[in-house]
N, C-alpha and C positions, 0 to 999 in steps of 0.2 A: 097236465100243464108243464111247460118248460121250467117254471120256477122250482118245481120239486126235484128236478134233475141236476140243478146247479147249486153250488155253494154261494153264499153272499158275495165273496170276492169274485167268483166267476161271473155272477150276474152283473156286477159293476163293470167288469172288463168287457163282457159281451155287449152291453148296452153302449158303452163308450166307443168300442170298435165299430159296431154297426152304424153309429151316427157319424163316423168318419175320422175319429181320433187315430193317430198313428201309434205304433209301439212306443216311441220315445215320449210322446205327450202323456200317454197312459202311465208309463213307467215313472216319469217325473212327478205326476200327481200322487201316485201310490207309493213312491219312494222304493221302487224295486227296479231290477235290471230289465232292459227291453227284451232280452232273451227269456226272462221269466214270464213276461206278458205273452210271448209266443207260445211258451209251454202251456200256459193256462188256455190259450185259444185252441191249441191242438186238442186239449181235453174237452173243451166246450163243443167243438165241432163233432168230436166222437160221441159225446153224450146226447147231443141233439140230432145227430145223424144228418148234418148239413155239410156241404162241401164248398160253400162260397159265402162272401160277405152279404151278397144279395139275399141268399136263402136265409141267413142268420137274421137279417133285418126283417124279412117277411115274417119269420116265426116269432120274433119279439113283438111284432105288430099284431100277432094273433092269428096269422094265416095257418092253415093246416098243411103240414109238409107233404110233398109228393112222395108216394111210395116208390122205392127204388128196387130194381131187380137184384137178384142175388149177386150177379157178376159186378154190377155197379157198386153194390154195397161192399163187396170184397176189395174192389179197386180202391175205394175211398178209405177203407180201414187200413189197407197196406200202406197207402200214401201217408195217412195220419201217423201210423206207427213209425215210419221212417222219419217223418218230420219231427215227431216227439223225440226220437233218439238223437237226432241232430241237435235239437234245442238243448237237451240235457247235456250232451257232450260240450257244447259251446258254453253253457252255463257253468259247467265244471271247470273249463279252462279259464273263464273269467274270474271265478271265485278263487282259483289257484293263485292269481296275482295278489289277492288280498292276503293269502297265506304266506306268500313270498315276502310281501311288505312287512308283515308282522314278525316274521322269523328270520329276517336277513342277517341281523346283528353285524352289519357292516361288511359281510362277505360279498363284495361287489361282483367278483368274477362268477361266483356260483349263481347269483341273482340273474346276471345277464344270460348265462348259459341256459338257465331254467326258462327264462322268458322267451328266448329264441325257440326252444323246444316246443313250448306251448303255442307260440305263434304259428309254427308249422303244422301242429295238430289242428289248430283252429281253421287253417286255410287248406287242409287236406293236401299238403305238399311235403316233399322230402328234402328239398334243397333250400338253404337260406343263409343269410348273413345278417348280423346286427352291426351296422356301421355307426361308429361314433363320429360326431361332427364338431369341428372347431372353426370358427370364423378365421379367415385368412390362411388356414391350413388345409381345409377340405375334409374328406372322409377317410376313416381308417377302419378296416375290418377287425373289430375287437373280438368278435366271435363268429365262427362259421359252423354249419351243421350239414353233413351229408354231401357237401360239394366235392367235385373231383379234386384230386391232389394238385393237378396242374393249375387249376383256378385258384385254389387256396394259396399256392406258392406265388402266384402272380400278385395277389393282394399283399402278401408278406413282403415281397420285394418292393412294391410301390410305397408301402408305409402310408403317410398322409398323401391323399390324392385329390387334386383339383379336377373335377370332371368337366367334360364338354357340356355346355348348357343344353344341348339337344338330347343328352342321354337321360335316362329315367331319373337318376339321382341328381343330375344337373337341374332338371325341372323341379324336383323336390326342393332343392336348395333355393331356387328362384321364387317358387310359388307357395312353398310350404303346404302342398296339397298332394293327395294320392295320385300316383301315376299307374295306370293299368294298361299293359301292353298285351294285345291278343297274341301277337307273334313277333318276337324280337328280330327274326330273320326277314320279316316282310317289310319292316320299316326301311326307309331310304338310307338311314344312318348306317345300316349294316353293309351297304355297298361302298361306304367310304373306308378310310383307314383309321377310324376312331379306335384307339387301343382298348378302351373299356368295353365297347360293344363287341369287338372281336373276342375279347377274353370271356365275356359273359356267354356269348352264343357258341363259340368254338371250344374254348377250354372248359367252360361250365356246362355246355350242352343245353343251354336254356332255350325254351320256346315261348311258353306263356309266362308272363312275368308281372309282378306288382311291387311297387315301392311305396312304403307307408311312412310318412314323417312322424317323428317323435318330437313333440313340442312341449316346452316348459313355458307356459304362457304364450308369448309370441316368439320365443327364442327356440331355434332349431338345435336339438342336442344330438340327433341321430336319425336313423331310419332302419326299418325292417325291409330287407329286400328278399323276396320269396319267389321261387320259380318252379315250374314243372318242365321236365324234359320232353313231355308229350305236348302236342298242340291241344291243350284243354284250358281255355281261358277261365280266369277267375270271375265269377259272377258278382253282380253288384252287392248282393246280400252278404257274401263272404267278405268282400273288401270293406264294407261298412262295419261289420263285426271286428275285423282285424284293426280298423282304425280305432274303434273303441278300446280294444285290447292295448294298442299302442299308447293311447292316452293314459291308461291305468299303469302301463309299464313305466312310464316316465316317473310316476310317483314312487314305484318300487326302486328304481335306479337312484333317484335323488335321495331317497331315504337311506339306501345302503351307503351312499357316498358320505352323507352326514354322520352316520354311525361309525364309518371307517375313520373319518377325520377326528371324531370325538375320542375314539379308542386310541388313535395315535397320540393325541394330546395328553390323554390320561397316562399312557405308558411311558411318555418321555420323562426323563428325570428332571427335577426342578433345577434349572441352570443357576438359579440364584441361591440355592442352598449351599451351606459350607460344612465341611467336615470338622467336627470339634475334636 
């Protein structure tokens, strides 16, 4: 019986998933991360030797599983192993945000640099920027990682930058939503003289690109912009996880800012004190 092969938590997740619940709904109900749900499902698939939600549903309904050939079984095992490793890696990156939040002590620059590094790890990318946003001023590249020197210097020279509404961060500013571009050179904007798109594609060498907003409630405070120099688009799963990471990162940044302000207040001498 399949019940003997699964823990009570795995049984609960397996039944919910087989009945159509999403990772997020299961996670909310069980108070765990969606990536943890996926980790459990990878283990469930491995233990029950199933390779799809349909097979899982049939087994939970009492059907006898079809016997698979050795090659099919090896293929499933290898895929599950890779999926499990990916899930563990993403779970580690997301949990790292919580560690950064608890240990920031107001070191805002260290927090932002660490968050950008983990965002790149999460998205399997080498090049990225964390752009801070202020209304009426635009975006400023507060931190960069891995980008070519010429592209970094372009952002330093620009300082606060108001983007064209057709650029990725221009769309983020307007819609507060993720922008995922398969190929920055294939868009019509690349054929114009837009300075940001030129800098991104030519100085930065970007091809596949995603911009993920950082929102404090409904207020835009910044964006992760992450890219690959190869034509290798970011899939929907990666972008969804990156957005979850960005939401958690806002908490880390806001917490570090409050700690920094509190520290500054405490360290300032009492202006009203008098020397006796």
